[in-house]
C-alpha positions, 0 to 999 in steps of 0.5 A: 500500500502506498502511503499517500499522506507521506507523498502529500507531505513531501509535496507540501514541504518542498518548493521546486520539482523536476519530473522525468519518465522513461525513454519512448514514453507512452500515454501512462508516462506522459499522462502521469507526468502532466497530471503530477505537474498540474497538481504541483502548479495548483499548489503554487510549486515550481515544476519542470518536466524533462525527458530523454525522448521528445513528446510523441505527436499523438500525445501532444494534446495532453501537453497544451501548455508545452511544458515537456522538454527534451533533455539537453545536458548543456541547458538542463544539467544544473537544474537537477541540483537546483530543485528540491525534489526529483520525481521518476514516474512510470519507471522503476529502473534508472537505466530507462531514463537513458541520457537523463540517468546520470543527472538524476542518479548523481543529484544530491536532491531528494528523489522519489519514484511513483510507479506501478511496475514490479521489483524496483531498482534502488535509486531513490529516497522514497518509493510510492509504488503499487504493482497492483495498480492498473497504471501510474495514472491511477496512482496519481488519481488515488493521490488526489482521491485519498488526500484531497491535496487538490480538487479533481478537474478537467485538466487533471482528469484528461491526462489521468484518463489517457494514462488509465485507458491505454495501460488497461488496453482500452479497459480489457486487461486483467486489472480492469476492475470495478474500481477502475470503472468507478474512477473512470466514471468520475473522470467522465463526470468532470468532462473527459470525452472518451471518443476524443482521447481515443481518436487523438491517441490511436486514430491520428497516425502518420502514414509512415506508421501504417506502412511500417505496421503493414511490413511488420505484420508480414514479418510475423512467424509462428513457433511452439505449435503456433502458440508463440508469434513474433515479428521483427522490425529492422532499421531498414524497415523503419527507414523505408517507412519513414516512421518514428522509433516510438511508433512501433509501441503497440505493434506486438499486440497484433501477435496475440490477436492470432488464434491459439497464440499465447505469447507474442514478441516484437524484436526491434533493431536499435542503432546500438542493439535490440529491443524486445517486447513481450506480451502474453495471455492468461497467467504466462509470466513473460516478466520472468522471461524478460528477467532472464535477459536483464529486463522486466515488467508485468506478468503479461507485458514486459520487455528488454533492451540488449545493448550491442546485440544483433537480431541474428544472435538473439531471435532464435535464442529468445523464442526458444527461451519463451517456450518453457513458459507455455508450460507454466500456465498448464501447471496452474 
């Protein structure tokens, strides 16, 4: 259980805050950052959002004030020592901060982590983590609801709704509980339009993304008696399509849409290695699969990054490693 009263105490007793999140941020990361920033501003605090990655274009509607900045060491390094509190949102390992990591970890200031992932690394002073929450956005909502630190209004509800909606898979994943629907009802009561949010996030894609999706779907292969599906995206495919690296997020879910498939994987070639995203159905723990290769995440959604690795060296190895996790569900 998160001690929201202590989190509220940290907020009230400090004046300046710097917020950051993981590389290639999704709607939970951006929505949580923006909502937390707006809570701080409502309390008269000074706050900054500084991320490794640029704001994804399909999430720009959440940042109408243009408050999110892309990290520039020359411009921002000193800021990490000038604020009172550094806040890492929607991540539990500083490596996911990428270029922001050194400035964050080496700062002498108070550091907090607000997150919903399992097994956090040791890198902050105070953890506000609930692995049972659907999203970090839900934790931000709970902070408001449990402490009354500010009044919920539309400018808070919009980013919180985007965070919850996306991290629950549009309310279809396991953590879509009655409590989640009650939270969402409250967000709608203060003016959130579900059609607008969905359209902005999912139905405003660049043409390059759709071209890349088509090629990625063509790359899907099956293994383990058609219970594993995986797709491969190379740098050449990314360049041909004109898509952005962040736009591949979510492609892996198409693997799970194939009848009989229980584990889906996306292998994505980076400039200096590979990224692998895992998804599963039921109680198949792909987080344990990710941990085998130095990654982590949730039981049904996890991932890894392997610096200096190649697709040729790891696709077959990781697919083979995944096969043993199919037996885990059969033992339940």
